[in-house]
FIVEX-81913 format. One record per residue (C-alpha): residue number from 1; x, y, z. Coordinates in nm, 2 decimals. Example, Ala and Ser with C-alpha at 12.3 -4.5 7.8 and 13.67 -1.06 7.14 Angstrom:
<rs>
R:resi:xx:yy:zz
R:1:1.23:-0.45:0.78
R:2:1.37:-0.11:0.71
</rs>
This chain:
<rs>
R:resi:xx:yy:zz
R:1:-4.68:-6.48:2.55
R:2:-4.44:-6.71:2.76
R:3:-4.66:-7.06:2.87
R:4:-4.36:-7.28:2.99
R:5:-4.44:-7.34:3.30
R:6:-4.06:-7.44:3.42
R:7:-3.94:-7.08:3.28
R:8:-4.28:-6.89:3.46
R:9:-4.16:-7.12:3.75
R:10:-3.78:-6.97:3.74
R:11:-3.83:-6.62:3.68
R:12:-4.06:-6.61:4.00
R:13:-3.78:-6.80:4.22
R:14:-3.46:-6.58:4.09
R:15:-3.74:-6.27:4.17
R:16:-3.82:-6.34:4.49
R:17:-3.45:-6.42:4.55
R:18:-3.30:-6.08:4.42
R:19:-3.59:-5.91:4.62
R:20:-3.46:-6.10:4.92
R:21:-3.09:-6.08:4.90
R:22:-3.19:-5.66:4.82
R:23:-3.39:-5.64:5.13
R:24:-3.13:-5.82:5.38
R:25:-2.84:-5.61:5.21
R:26:-2.68:-5.94:5.04
R:27:-2.76:-5.87:4.69
R:28:-2.87:-5.53:4.47
R:29:-2.97:-5.56:4.12
R:30:-2.88:-5.27:3.92
R:31:-2.82:-5.17:3.52
R:32:-2.38:-5.25:3.45
R:33:-2.41:-4.89:3.23
R:34:-2.53:-4.67:3.50
R:35:-2.34:-4.39:3.55
R:36:-2.28:-4.41:3.92
R:37:-2.19:-4.74:4.11
R:38:-2.48:-4.81:4.31
R:39:-2.38:-5.15:4.41
R:40:-2.03:-5.06:4.62
R:41:-1.96:-5.36:4.85
R:42:-2.16:-5.62:4.67
R:43:-2.00:-5.95:4.47
R:44:-2.05:-5.88:4.10
R:45:-2.01:-6.12:3.86
R:46:-1.72:-6.09:3.63
R:47:-1.60:-6.28:3.32
R:48:-1.31:-6.25:3.19
R:49:-1.13:-6.47:2.88
R:50:-0.82:-6.67:2.92
R:51:-0.56:-6.77:2.59
R:52:-0.75:-7.05:2.38
R:53:-0.63:-7.37:2.35
R:54:-0.49:-7.35:1.99
R:55:-0.47:-7.05:1.77
R:56:-0.71:-7.05:1.44
R:57:-0.96:-6.78:1.30
R:58:-1.04:-6.68:1.63
R:59:-0.69:-6.63:1.89
R:60:-0.61:-6.47:2.16
R:61:-0.61:-6.16:2.00
R:62:-0.86:-6.12:1.80
R:63:-1.13:-6.29:2.04
R:64:-1.25:-6.00:2.22
R:65:-1.39:-5.84:1.82
R:66:-1.70:-6.07:1.82
R:67:-1.93:-6.14:2.11
R:68:-2.04:-6.48:2.27
R:69:-2.29:-6.60:2.38
R:70:-2.35:-6.64:2.77
R:71:-2.60:-6.93:2.94
R:72:-2.59:-7.01:3.30
R:73:-2.80:-7.11:3.65
R:74:-2.78:-7.10:4.01
R:75:-2.90:-7.39:4.28
R:76:-2.92:-7.42:4.65
R:77:-2.59:-7.58:4.75
R:78:-2.73:-7.84:4.91
R:79:-3.03:-7.91:4.66
R:80:-2.88:-7.88:4.29
R:81:-3.23:-8.02:4.18
R:82:-3.36:-7.69:4.21
R:83:-3.25:-7.47:3.94
R:84:-3.30:-7.12:3.86
R:85:-3.20:-7.04:3.52
R:86:-3.03:-6.68:3.54
R:87:-2.91:-6.63:3.16
R:88:-3.03:-6.80:2.85
R:89:-2.80:-6.70:2.51
R:90:-2.76:-6.37:2.71
R:91:-2.46:-6.13:2.46
R:92:-2.14:-6.08:2.63
R:93:-1.99:-5.76:2.44
R:94:-1.63:-5.64:2.48
R:95:-1.59:-5.27:2.56
R:96:-1.42:-5.06:2.78
R:97:-1.18:-5.29:2.83
R:98:-1.39:-5.57:2.98
R:99:-1.73:-5.79:2.92
R:100:-2.03:-5.65:2.92
R:101:-2.31:-5.88:2.95
R:102:-2.69:-5.62:3.01
R:103:-2.80:-5.59:3.37
R:104:-2.54:-5.66:3.63
R:105:-2.56:-6.02:3.83
R:106:-2.48:-6.09:4.21
R:107:-2.35:-6.36:4.33
R:108:-2.58:-6.56:4.54
R:109:-2.38:-6.68:4.88
R:110:-2.48:-7.06:4.96
R:111:-2.53:-7.10:4.60
R:112:-2.36:-7.32:4.28
R:113:-2.34:-7.13:4.02
R:114:-2.27:-7.26:3.65
R:115:-2.20:-7.05:3.31
R:116:-2.14:-7.18:2.95
R:117:-1.98:-6.95:2.71
R:118:-2.07:-7.00:2.29
R:119:-1.84:-6.77:2.11
R:120:-1.95:-6.60:1.82
R:121:-2.27:-6.51:1.90
R:122:-2.32:-6.43:1.55
R:123:-2.35:-6.83:1.48
R:124:-2.64:-6.85:1.63
R:125:-2.76:-6.49:1.52
R:126:-2.69:-6.43:1.16
R:127:-2.49:-6.72:0.99
R:128:-2.76:-6.92:1.12
R:129:-2.45:-7.21:1.12
R:130:-2.61:-7.31:1.43
R:131:-2.97:-7.42:1.53
R:132:-3.17:-7.60:1.78
R:133:-3.00:-7.45:2.10
R:134:-3.14:-7.55:2.42
R:135:-3.06:-7.50:2.69
R:136:-3.19:-7.75:3.03
R:137:-3.03:-7.90:3.35
R:138:-2.70:-7.71:3.29
R:139:-2.67:-7.88:2.97
R:140:-2.64:-7.69:2.65
R:141:-2.67:-7.84:2.28
R:142:-2.73:-7.71:1.95
R:143:-2.67:-7.83:1.58
R:144:-2.41:-7.69:1.32
R:145:-2.44:-7.73:1.01
R:146:-2.17:-7.68:0.75
R:147:-2.29:-7.39:0.52
R:148:-2.26:-7.38:0.17
R:149:-2.04:-7.11:0.14
R:150:-1.81:-7.23:0.34
R:151:-1.68:-6.79:0.44
R:152:-1.95:-6.84:0.63
R:153:-1.85:-7.12:0.84
R:154:-1.81:-7.03:1.26
R:155:-1.48:-7.11:1.44
R:156:-1.66:-7.19:1.75
R:157:-1.55:-7.23:2.13
R:158:-1.69:-7.30:2.38
R:159:-1.61:-7.24:2.78
R:160:-1.73:-7.38:3.10
R:161:-1.76:-7.29:3.45
R:162:-1.95:-7.43:3.79
R:163:-1.82:-7.24:4.16
R:164:-2.00:-7.28:4.50
R:165:-2.04:-6.94:4.59
R:166:-1.98:-6.89:5.01
R:167:-1.96:-6.50:5.11
R:168:-1.66:-6.35:5.27
R:169:-1.71:-6.01:5.41
R:170:-1.45:-5.80:5.30
R:171:-1.35:-6.03:5.02
R:172:-1.41:-5.97:4.64
R:173:-1.52:-6.28:4.43
R:174:-1.26:-6.38:4.19
R:175:-1.38:-6.30:3.81
R:176:-1.51:-6.63:3.60
R:177:-1.23:-6.72:3.38
R:178:-1.31:-6.90:3.06
R:179:-1.04:-7.06:2.86
R:180:-1.24:-7.13:2.55
R:181:-1.16:-7.47:2.37
R:182:-1.21:-7.50:1.98
R:183:-1.45:-7.77:1.90
R:184:-1.40:-7.81:1.53
R:185:-1.10:-7.85:1.34
R:186:-0.92:-7.69:1.12
R:187:-0.73:-7.76:0.74
R:188:-0.42:-7.59:0.62
R:189:-0.34:-7.68:0.30
R:190:-0.03:-7.58:0.20
R:191:0.13:-7.66:-0.15
R:192:0.40:-7.64:-0.42
R:193:0.46:-7.65:-0.77
R:194:0.69:-7.87:-0.89
R:195:0.68:-7.86:-1.28
R:196:1.02:-7.80:-1.47
R:197:1.06:-7.46:-1.63
R:198:0.91:-7.46:-2.01
R:199:1.08:-7.22:-2.26
R:200:1.31:-7.12:-1.99
R:201:1.13:-6.88:-1.88
R:202:1.06:-6.77:-1.50
R:203:0.70:-6.68:-1.51
R:204:0.52:-7.08:-1.50
R:205:0.24:-7.05:-1.21
R:206:-0.02:-7.20:-1.11
R:207:-0.35:-7.05:-0.94
R:208:-0.58:-7.27:-0.74
R:209:-0.92:-7.15:-0.76
R:210:-1.13:-7.44:-0.55
R:211:-1.09:-7.72:-0.32
R:212:-1.35:-7.99:-0.27
R:213:-1.34:-8.27:0.02
R:214:-1.57:-8.53:-0.01
R:215:-1.72:-8.76:0.26
R:216:-1.64:-8.52:0.53
R:217:-1.91:-8.44:0.79
R:218:-2.13:-8.13:0.72
R:219:-2.34:-8.12:1.01
R:220:-2.41:-8.30:1.38
R:221:-2.50:-8.22:1.70
R:222:-2.27:-8.09:2.00
R:223:-2.36:-8.09:2.36
R:224:-2.16:-7.99:2.71
R:225:-2.23:-8.02:3.05
R:226:-1.98:-7.89:3.30
R:227:-1.82:-8.11:3.51
R:228:-2.02:-8.18:3.87
R:229:-1.77:-8.02:4.20
R:230:-1.62:-8.19:4.48
R:231:-1.51:-8.10:4.80
R:232:-1.16:-8.00:4.66
R:233:-1.25:-7.73:4.39
R:234:-1.65:-7.65:4.55
R:235:-1.50:-7.30:4.60
R:236:-1.21:-7.23:4.32
R:237:-1.45:-7.39:4.07
R:238:-1.37:-7.62:3.76
R:239:-1.39:-7.53:3.41
R:240:-1.37:-7.96:3.33
R:241:-1.68:-8.05:3.10
R:242:-1.60:-8.41:3.03
R:243:-1.96:-8.48:2.93
R:244:-1.88:-8.27:2.60
R:245:-1.85:-8.38:2.22
R:246:-1.99:-8.42:1.88
R:247:-2.29:-8.69:1.78
R:248:-2.53:-8.78:1.52
R:249:-2.28:-8.64:1.25
R:250:-2.37:-8.66:0.87
R:251:-2.13:-8.68:0.59
R:252:-2.16:-8.53:0.24
R:253:-1.93:-8.27:0.03
R:254:-1.80:-7.91:0.05
R:255:-1.64:-7.67:-0.16
R:256:-1.39:-7.46:-0.08
R:257:-1.31:-7.14:-0.28
R:258:-1.02:-6.92:-0.12
R:259:-0.94:-6.56:-0.21
R:260:-0.76:-6.66:-0.59
R:261:-0.33:-6.58:-0.63
R:262:-0.32:-6.36:-0.91
R:263:0.04:-6.16:-0.83
R:264:0.37:-6.30:-0.96
R:265:0.57:-6.37:-0.67
R:266:0.24:-6.45:-0.42
R:267:0.10:-6.73:-0.66
R:268:0.24:-7.10:-0.63
R:269:0.42:-7.07:-0.92
R:270:0.74:-7.28:-1.06
R:271:1.09:-7.07:-0.80
R:272:1.34:-7.22:-0.98
R:273:1.68:-7.04:-0.86
R:274:1.47:-6.83:-0.62
R:275:1.27:-7.03:-0.37
R:276:1.33:-7.37:-0.44
R:277:1.07:-7.66:-0.27
R:278:0.85:-7.38:-0.05
R:279:0.53:-7.54:0.01
R:280:0.29:-7.24:0.08
R:281:-0.05:-7.22:0.19
R:282:-0.38:-7.27:-0.03
R:283:-0.58:-6.98:0.16
R:284:-0.52:-6.71:0.42
R:285:-0.62:-6.70:0.79
R:286:-0.90:-6.51:0.66
R:287:-0.98:-6.84:0.44
R:288:-0.90:-7.10:0.69
R:289:-1.06:-7.46:0.64
R:290:-1.31:-7.51:0.95
R:291:-1.42:-7.86:0.93
R:292:-1.60:-8.12:1.16
R:293:-1.42:-8.38:1.35
R:294:-1.49:-8.71:1.17
R:295:-1.35:-9.05:1.29
R:296:-1.11:-9.24:1.07
R:297:-1.19:-9.27:0.72
R:298:-1.06:-9.18:0.40
R:299:-1.16:-8.83:0.27
R:300:-1.14:-8.76:-0.13
R:301:-0.96:-8.45:-0.23
R:302:-1.00:-8.28:-0.53
R:303:-0.80:-7.95:-0.65
R:304:-0.88:-7.73:-0.95
R:305:-0.66:-7.48:-1.11
R:306:-0.56:-7.26:-1.43
R:307:-0.23:-7.27:-1.51
R:308:0.00:-6.98:-1.67
R:309:0.29:-7.04:-1.91
R:310:0.54:-6.76:-1.96
R:311:0.31:-6.50:-1.78
R:312:0.01:-6.63:-2.03
R:313:-0.30:-6.87:-1.91
R:314:-0.27:-7.21:-2.06
R:315:-0.53:-7.41:-1.93
R:316:-0.75:-7.52:-1.65
R:317:-0.66:-7.83:-1.43
R:318:-0.84:-8.07:-1.21
R:319:-0.63:-8.34:-0.97
R:320:-0.79:-8.57:-0.68
R:321:-0.64:-8.78:-0.46
R:322:-0.76:-9.00:-0.16
R:323:-0.66:-8.89:0.19
R:324:-0.62:-9.24:0.33
R:325:-0.79:-9.32:0.72
R:326:-0.75:-8.96:0.79
R:327:-0.89:-8.84:1.14
R:328:-0.94:-8.46:1.27
R:329:-1.00:-8.43:1.67
R:330:-1.21:-8.11:1.78
R:331:-0.89:-7.83:1.83
R:332:-0.68:-7.98:1.60
R:333:-0.48:-7.82:1.36
R:334:-0.39:-8.05:1.05
R:335:-0.13:-7.96:0.81
R:336:-0.14:-8.10:0.44
R:337:0.15:-8.04:0.24
R:338:0.07:-8.15:-0.13
R:339:0.29:-8.11:-0.48
R:340:0.17:-8.03:-0.79
R:341:0.35:-8.14:-1.14
R:342:0.13:-8.08:-1.40
R:343:-0.03:-8.47:-1.44
R:344:-0.02:-8.57:-1.13
R:345:-0.01:-8.50:-0.73
R:346:0.16:-8.62:-0.51
R:347:0.08:-8.70:-0.09
R:348:0.34:-8.57:0.13
R:349:0.40:-8.47:0.49
R:350:0.08:-8.45:0.73
R:351:0.11:-8.30:1.03
R:352:-0.06:-8.22:1.36
R:353:-0.01:-7.89:1.57
R:354:0.06:-8.02:1.90
R:355:-0.05:-8.37:1.88
R:356:0.05:-8.68:1.73
R:357:-0.18:-8.92:1.68
R:358:-0.20:-8.84:1.28
R:359:0.12:-9.04:1.09
R:360:0.36:-8.85:0.92
R:361:0.45:-9.03:0.70
R:362:0.56:-8.96:0.33
R:363:0.29:-9.09:0.06
R:364:0.40:-9.09:-0.28
R:365:0.02:-9.20:-0.46
R:366:0.00:-9.06:-0.83
R:367:-0.33:-8.95:-0.95
R:368:-0.39:-8.88:-1.29
R:369:-0.48:-8.55:-1.43
R:370:-0.85:-8.57:-1.56
R:371:-0.78:-8.25:-1.79
R:372:-0.74:-8.21:-2.15
R:373:-0.37:-8.02:-2.25
R:374:-0.21:-8.18:-1.95
R:375:0.11:-8.13:-2.12
R:376:0.07:-7.78:-2.12
R:377:0.33:-7.61:-1.94
R:378:0.58:-7.92:-1.94
R:379:0.99:-7.89:-1.97
R:380:1.05:-8.11:-2.30
R:381:1.46:-8.25:-2.34
R:382:1.61:-8.16:-2.66
</rs>
């Protein structure tokens, strides 16, 4: 039973509007799955997706593989206080070359339409990384918690659109084109193994099994509200949402365990004489490390790996270092290059994709290996 008076009033008003427009020939409601188009000539709401701001787990190529959640409302152009809710978490699924969202909705003449999209909807429905979702007065907010198993983390994207619809006879209204933006950060940790060859063999390598990051944000609240329209952009609409961002951030520790490298020439091995000096990603794109943005501060990075000498397992090692005064912003891809020798971990260059606000200085802080057998695999002079 629905006992929220605002929802009841909103639904009644929406029903009255639908009936009124249907009777006057301005609006008809029908299912988007009808085999015969019963609504020819009416302005149907159509959603399309543009390119994202950054390629990470969700890209232009794979965005359509997962549904997203739709939120939307309408209000009279001259009375923005009287809002009628149209959608609250409705699923939009890509099939047959378009985004389908269930029962078709049509544009309301002389109304301002506001839409928000959260991708993917599975973050809300399945993995439960997104909770406490609230959509009220055109604002969407939710809590995000980084899961203990980081492979269940969601690469969250947000898009908004607001437009005033004035009916023009004979003109089909342009689709709502969502330009999704990443609201998390992604880390690309790359490593090269620098140890000299032991016993003149070609099979020395390390297999990285775990990366642990301490003092990172593990939960927070995200809020977004589309910008108000101006006389200049009212008809074309706006995708801007300056009133958005993270708050209530809490810090903690998270472990990242990607698919281990086990095959010769695919691991972080000593490639002396073949490809010296090559940095390789610890985890592949499918295991991308997505993290919450964070303000400038130190992050402790601990790396665990297995050492193989001449193709045979020799020892487990644990190295750690401090990434000093790092700042991760939403929509950034930050790459860290780390050099590993038995007994030390060196920080190399740090780069930020498309942004230059993190220094690329070379850091050479050395941290002692905390494992036993730390000389295993090390070359000796004769």
